[in-house]
Every structure is written in structure tokens, then in C-alpha cells.
C-alpha positions as CSV (number, residue, x, y, z in Angstrom):
1,M,18.2,0.6,45.5
2,P,15.7,-1.4,43.7
3,T,14.1,-4.3,45.8
4,F,11.6,-7.4,44.8
5,D,8.6,-5.3,45.1
6,T,9.7,-2.4,43.1
7,L,10.2,-5.3,40.4
8,A,7.1,-7.1,40.9
9,A,5.4,-3.8,40.3
10,F,5.9,-3.9,36.7
11,W,3.9,-7.1,36.6
12,S,1.1,-5.8,38.6
13,G,-2.3,-6.4,37.7
14,P,-2.9,-2.8,36.6
15,V,0.3,-2.8,34.4
16,L,-0.8,-6.0,32.8
17,A,-3.7,-4.4,32.0
18,T,-2.2,-1.4,30.7
19,N,-0.1,-4.1,28.5
20,L,-3.1,-5.6,26.9
21,I,-5.0,-2.4,25.9
22,V,-1.3,-1.7,24.0
23,F,-1.4,-5.3,22.6
24,L,-4.7,-4.2,21.4
25,S,-3.8,-1.1,19.9
26,L,-0.8,-2.4,18.3
27,F,-2.4,-5.1,16.5
28,G,-5.2,-3.1,15.3
29,A,-2.7,-0.4,13.7
30,L,-0.9,-3.2,12.1
31,L,-4.2,-4.0,10.4
32,L,-5.3,-0.9,8.9
33,G,-2.0,0.2,8.0
34,L,-1.3,-2.9,6.5
35,L,-4.9,-2.2,4.7
36,V,-3.3,1.6,3.5
37,G,-0.3,-0.3,2.5
38,Y,-1.9,-2.4,0.3
39,E,-3.6,0.3,-1.6
40,R,-0.4,1.5,-2.4
41,S,0.9,-1.2,-3.4
42,Y,-2.0,-2.6,-5.4
43,R,-1.2,1.1,-7.3
44,G,2.6,0.8,-8.4
45,R,3.2,2.9,-5.4
46,A,6.6,2.9,-3.6
47,A,5.8,2.3,-0.4
48,G,3.7,-1.0,0.2
49,M,2.5,-3.3,2.6
50,R,5.5,-3.4,5.4
51,T,6.3,0.3,5.1
52,Y,2.8,1.5,6.6
53,G,2.2,-1.7,8.6
54,L,5.7,-1.1,10.5
55,V,5.0,2.6,10.2
56,C,1.4,2.7,11.6
57,M,2.1,0.0,14.6
58,A,5.2,2.4,15.8
59,S,3.1,5.3,15.5
60,A,0.3,3.7,17.8
61,A,3.3,2.4,20.4
62,L,4.0,5.9,21.3
63,T,1.0,7.4,20.9
64,V,-0.9,4.7,23.3
65,I,2.3,4.4,26.2
66,A,1.6,8.4,25.9
67,G,-2.0,7.5,27.6
68,Y,-1.0,5.6,30.5
69,P,1.9,7.8,32.5
70,G,0.8,6.5,36.0
71,D,1.4,2.9,34.7
72,W,5.0,4.0,33.1
73,Y,7.9,2.6,34.8
74,G,6.1,0.0,37.0
75,G,3.4,2.8,38.0
76,Q,6.5,4.5,40.1
77,V,6.6,7.8,37.3
78,M,6.6,10.0,40.2
79,V,9.6,8.5,41.9
80,G,13.0,9.7,41.4
81,L,11.8,11.3,38.1
82,G,14.9,13.5,36.6
83,A,13.4,14.4,33.0
84,D,10.7,14.3,31.6
85,P,10.6,11.2,29.5
86,T,8.3,12.2,26.7
87,R,11.0,14.7,25.9
88,I,13.5,11.7,25.7
89,I,11.1,10.1,23.3
90,Q,10.7,13.1,21.1
91,G,14.2,13.1,21.0
92,I,14.7,9.5,20.4
93,V,12.1,9.3,17.4
94,T,13.4,12.5,15.7
95,G,17.3,10.9,15.8
96,V,15.7,7.8,14.8
97,G,13.8,9.8,12.0
98,F,17.2,11.2,10.4
99,L,19.1,7.5,10.7
100,G,15.8,6.0,8.5
101,A,16.3,9.0,5.8
102,G,20.0,7.8,5.6
103,V,18.9,4.7,4.4
104,I,16.2,5.4,1.7
105,M,17.9,6.0,-1.9
106,K,15.7,7.2,-4.7
107,E,16.8,6.4,-8.9
108,G,14.3,7.4,-11.2
109,F,10.7,5.8,-10.0
110,N,12.9,3.3,-8.0
111,I,13.2,3.8,-4.4
112,S,14.8,1.7,-1.8
113,G,14.8,1.5,1.9
114,L,11.8,2.5,2.9
115,T,11.0,-0.9,4.4
116,T,13.9,-0.2,6.1
117,A,14.2,2.4,7.6
118,A,10.5,1.8,8.6
119,S,12.2,-1.2,10.4
120,I,14.5,1.2,11.7
121,W,12.4,3.3,13.2
122,A,10.0,0.5,15.0
123,A,12.9,-0.7,16.8
124,S,13.5,2.4,18.0
125,V,9.7,2.3,19.3
126,I,10.8,-0.9,20.9
127,G,13.7,0.5,22.8
128,V,11.5,2.9,24.4
129,L,8.6,0.5,25.5
130,V,11.3,-1.2,27.3
131,G,12.5,1.7,29.0
132,V,9.2,2.3,29.9
133,G,8.5,-1.2,31.5
134,F,6.1,-1.9,28.8
135,Y,8.4,-5.2,28.5
136,L,5.2,-7.6,27.1
137,S,4.2,-4.7,24.6
138,A,8.2,-4.2,23.6
139,I,8.0,-8.2,22.5
140,L,4.7,-7.3,20.9
141,L,5.6,-5.2,19.1
142,A,9.4,-7.1,18.1
143,L,7.4,-10.1,17.5
144,L,4.8,-8.5,15.1
145,S,7.6,-6.0,13.6
146,A,9.0,-9.8,12.6
147,I,5.9,-11.1,10.8
148,C,5.6,-8.1,8.9
149,M,8.8,-8.1,7.3
150,I,9.1,-12.3,6.9
151,W,5.8,-13.0,6.3
152,V,3.8,-9.9,4.9
153,P,5.3,-10.2,1.5
154,K,3.8,-13.7,1.1
155,V,0.4,-12.7,2.1
156,A,1.1,-9.5,-0.8
157,N,2.4,-12.3,-3.4
158,W,-0.8,-14.5,-2.8
159,L,-3.6,-11.0,-2.9
160,P,-4.3,-9.5,-6.5
161,S,-1.4,-7.8,-7.3
162,R,-0.5,-5.4,-10.4
163,A,2.9,-5.5,-11.2
164,A,4.9,-1.6,-11.9
165,I,7.6,-1.1,-14.8
166,A,9.5,1.8,-14.9
167,I,10.3,2.4,-18.1
168,E,13.0,5.3,-19.7
169,M,12.9,6.2,-23.4
170,R,15.6,8.1,-24.9
171,F,14.5,8.2,-28.9
172,R,16.8,9.1,-31.4
173,E,17.9,12.9,-32.4
174,G,14.6,14.4,-34.3
175,F,12.1,11.6,-33.9
176,S,8.6,12.7,-32.2
177,P,7.0,10.0,-30.1
178,S,3.4,9.8,-29.8
179,E,1.7,9.5,-26.4
180,D,-1.2,7.8,-27.7
181,R,0.5,4.9,-29.5
182,L,3.0,4.5,-26.7
183,R,-0.6,4.2,-24.2
184,E,-1.3,1.9,-27.2
185,A,1.8,-0.3,-27.0
186,A,0.9,-0.5,-23.5
187,V,-2.0,-2.0,-24.1
188,K,-1.3,-4.9,-26.2
189,R,1.3,-5.6,-23.5
190,G,-0.9,-5.7,-20.5
191,Y,-0.1,-2.8,-19.0
192,E,-1.1,1.0,-19.2
193,I,0.6,3.7,-18.1
194,A,0.0,5.3,-14.9
195,G,-1.6,8.6,-14.7
196,G,0.3,11.8,-13.9
197,T,3.7,10.0,-13.9
198,I,5.0,10.7,-17.4
199,S,8.0,13.1,-17.6
200,I,9.8,14.0,-20.5
201,A,13.1,16.2,-21.3
202,V,15.1,16.9,-23.7
203,K,19.2,15.8,-24.0
204,E,21.4,17.1,-26.7
205,G,18.4,16.9,-29.5
206,K,17.4,13.7,-28.0
207,T,14.0,13.7,-26.5
208,E,13.5,11.3,-23.1
209,W,10.2,10.1,-21.8
210,H,10.1,8.9,-18.4
211,F,6.8,7.2,-16.9
212,V,5.6,4.0,-15.1
213,A,3.4,1.2,-16.4
214,V,1.1,-0.7,-14.0
215,A,-0.3,-4.0,-15.2
216,F,-4.1,-4.8,-15.3
217,D,-3.9,-7.8,-12.9
218,K,-2.1,-10.0,-11.7
219,N,-1.9,-12.4,-14.4
220,S,-1.7,-9.7,-17.3
221,G,1.3,-7.6,-18.4
222,A,4.2,-9.0,-20.2
223,P,7.6,-9.8,-18.1
224,I,10.3,-7.4,-18.1
225,S,12.9,-9.7,-20.4
226,D,10.0,-10.1,-23.4
227,L,9.7,-6.4,-22.8
228,A,13.1,-5.8,-23.4
229,R,13.6,-7.6,-26.2
230,E,10.5,-6.1,-28.2
231,M,11.6,-2.8,-27.1
232,S,14.8,-2.8,-28.7
233,Q,12.7,-3.1,-32.1
234,F,10.8,-0.3,-31.4
235,E,10.9,2.5,-34.0
236,G,13.0,5.8,-33.2
237,L,13.9,4.3,-29.8
238,D,17.5,4.8,-29.2
239,A,17.9,4.0,-25.9
240,F,16.2,2.3,-22.8
241,H,16.0,1.3,-19.0
242,L,13.2,-0.6,-17.3
243,S,13.6,-1.8,-14.1
244,H,10.5,-2.9,-11.5
245,A,9.4,0.5,-9.6
246,R,9.5,-1.1,-6.1
247,N,11.1,-0.3,-3.2
């Protein structure tokens, strides 16, 4: 039966010092994840700052606690330990990974559910931290995850960014579009066709083009409604579909 001394061990000086190290690791990992995520977001990729921040921070949490097994369970890791906790953690991460994959949806260039999947995974890590007795670290990870979900989009809107539009164009039978003309039309409207995103298909004799157009900066780029109105008058175009290429 746990005694008061056993419970107090979770808040002893050495364990609190370890929690402080984990604190700093989580915060640093979040900043680095946001940095990488901003670069991807700026280039119009689906995974943005929130996704990278959550994944990086949660990964750091799992890694850093493995370096202090002597402080697990209030420093009593060798007392009554019936199973290897690292294998338990591995099983949790694997299982939650499949759960997160179930909420990710992909349609064309658009991917949704990435941030949700990352937050689910982060939530599992919070549970692991609580399970091994890193209560303060678990509290910090929960707070940082909430801040990441709520405030990072506002910070991202304040930072320089470029809008990305996923474009699908189907041309009339027998019409052959020119890539140079499409690129020129995009430039006139404040966009550039992202390299490596063009895909071409032919269905029932009609050519279909799929690509992502990225604005030159935050203030350039015609609104998607204006693009739709202009594309309805594009020569040889039979049908089209526009959507924001974001998660």
C-alpha cells in the first residue's frame, strides 16, 4: 500500500530537477518544430506549424524521459516493476499512430486531419508522462499543446506567408493547353505554379491538369472567388475546381 513517503518521492528535489530538464526540452523542441513547420507552411505544403510543433514536442517528450529511468515513478522504478515500461510506451506510440492515421483524409492536393492526428499523438504522450510520474512535465506538455493549437494559427497569420491554391482544370476534347500560357496567366494574377506539382491525365479524350499555385507573398495573389470568375472564361476550359491547398 502506498505511503505518504512514497507519494512525496514524486515531488522530491531530484525528481523536480528532472522535470525542469524535461520542461526545457519540450519548450525547445516546440520552437524548433515551429521553425521547420513555418518553412513548410511558407512553401504551401499541407503540414504546417502546428503539426510540426506538436510532433517535435511529443517526440522530445518520449525521448527525454527515457534518459532518466532512475526518476521514473518517483525514483522507485526498481520496486515492484512487473514489465519493461519502455516496451509499454512503444506499444502505446504504435497503437496511437494507427489511430492518428485514421483521421487523415487526402483529396487531390488537399490533406486534412494532420493537426488532429498530431494532437492525438501528443495526448498519448501526455498520458505516458503522467504514467511514469512526470506530472509537471505532463501539465506543461498539455498547456503547450493547447497553446500550439490555439495561438500558433494567429502567429502564422501575422508572419509573412503565401497562399496556396490547388487547381484542377479539364479542357474540351481536342484542346491542347500550353504550360507556358498557364504559367503566364498565374503570374499575372500574383501566383506561380509550384515546381513538381503538375500532373496531367487524359480521360475520355479530355486533358486534365492538376497543380498548386502559390502566391508571391502575403499581399499578392487574387482571391479564389476572382480566380473562379476569370477561369470560367478561360479559352478551351470545360470544367475546373479550386480549393485552398492547406490541412
